[in-house]
N, C-alpha and C positions, 0 to 999 in steps of 0.2 A: 723794445723790438727786436725782444729773442723770437716770437713768434714767424720772425721771417728769415731764421735760422734753421732752414726747412734742408735736410740730408738732399742729394741726388734726386734719388730713388722720391723720395715723397714730392719731389719738385717735379717728376715727372708723375705721377699721381693726379696733383693738381691740373699740369696741361693735359692728361688724358680726360679728367671727368669733364673738364670745358669744354674740351673738341667731341663729346659723346655729347653731351649736354646740346650743343652746338647744332650736331649733328642731326639729333632725336628731331627735336624743334625745329626745325627748319625742310625735315624729311617731310616731318607728319601736319605741315602746317598745310600743304592744298585740302589734304583729304580731312583736315580736320573742318575747313573752310566747307570743302562740299558736301558733308556729312549733316555738320548742324544746319546748313540750309534746307537739307531734305526733310531733315527731322522739324525745321523752325515751319516750314513753306508749305510741305510735302503730304497728299492726302494718299493714301494708298496703305492695300494691306500687308501686313506684316512691321509696319510702323513701330509701335511696339516691342516687338520681338529684335528688331535692330538696334533699338533704345539699349534694351538689356542687356544684347550685345556687346552695345560700344559703353558701357558701365561695368560689367561682369569686370576688367579690370583691380575696378575699386573694390568689389566684393571678395573677390578671390583672395585667400592670400598668395603673396607675392609670390612664393618656392613650386605654388601651384601654375601660376603665368609661366612661369622661365621655362617648369619641365613641361610643361605645353610646349613651348616654343623649341623647347630640345627636341621632342617630338615630332615638332611639324619641319624644322628649320634644320636641326643636325643633318651631317652629311648623311646619313640613314632614313631622313623624314623624306616624305612625301615633295614636300615645297624644296627644302636642301637641298636632296640628293637631283631633284630637274636642275635649279639653278648654277648645282655647280657642271653636272654634266653639259649644260645647254651653254651657261654665259661662265663657267669658271669663279662664279661669286660663291664665298663659305663666308657663313656667319657664327658659327660655334664656334667658341672659343678663340673668335680677335674682335678689336675692338668694336667691328661694322654689329656686332650680335651684340655686344652692350648698346648701342646706340638703337638698335632694332628693338632689344628689351624695354630700354629706358620710352622708346616711343609709344611703345605698344603700354607702357605704364602711366605717363602721362597724357596721353589723347584723350581718355574720357575728361581729367581736368579741362582741356581745351575746347571740347566740343561743347562742354558746358554752358562755359564765359560764351564762345562762339556765338550760340543757339539762344542762348539770352538777348542777346543785342542784335540781334535778327529779329529776335520776336517782341523786341520792342519798337522797333521803327513802322513809323503806319504806313501799312500796305498801300495803302491811300495815293500815296508820293512814288511808288514803283508804278501803280497802277495810270498816273497821271504821265508816267515818261514813256508809257506804252503807246497812251492815247495820242502823242505826239510823236511818234512814232518809232521809238525806241524797240530797238530789238530786245529780248530776253535776254541776253547776253552783254548789250550794251545800258541797258538800262540794270544791272548786276553792278558792273563795272565803273558805271559812271552818279548811280542813286546807292544801292543798296550797299555795296563795300565800304563805299567812303564812309555813312551812316556806321555802321555795325565795324568801323576800326575802331573805337577804344574796348572792345569784346574783344577780337583779334588780337589786341598787342597784350591784353588781360590772359586771353587763355594760352599766346605763344611763352609769356613770362612763367604760368603757373608748370607749365610743359617743360622749361628750362627747370626750373627748382627744382621740381619734381621727381627728373633725370639727373639732378645733382646730386640727390640724397637717397638717387635708388641703390638698394642693394638683394635683395631677396630675389628679385627676379634676374639680374644680373649676373649674381658669385652662381643660383642655377646651370643658368643658360652657357655661361663663359668660362665660367671658374675663377680663380683668381690671381691671373699668372702677372706676376711684375712687368714693369713695361708695355705689358700687349692688352689686360685686360684688366688691371686693378686702379680703380676708382678711388677718388676719396673713402667710401662709405668702406669699401672695401678694406683697404689699405687700414684702418681707423678698427675693422677689424683684426685682424691680423695682430695690431699695435695691444693690443688688448690679450 
């Protein structure tokens, strides 16, 4: 039971990591389902480009992703400055920024699992619901989503797990501030 003998600062890092991972997962889930559905069922120019953009955080070094987030969502970045002026929302060097970084890094894993689940659904079931008078949103809610639920859950678990272990993008975007942005991986980095 010695592993339970963590200091108050260590427990803070554990709680913050769970909070960041949960927020990252829940915040990215609606977009993850929408993008996965678009990639699985959509036919449009630029589909391969969208697929590449979704998977970009998997192939870029995490520090590069964190730096890009800092450039875009930092207080002087185009999106960050607009969010701060319009809504008072600040991401850089805050726990919300850690959640954003974790969401970006876990998003490709989430989308991939959901997309594969949607692609495995027999499209004829959706077509049958449509011929019986169900609107496309109703078909999605009553046929597609329930059948894709195992993939949605798997995607959420993958995103959560990735968010718990995310280090590079997080430390680059929000630093390593104890009690504010210091997650478990950043605390381990500090202790080593």
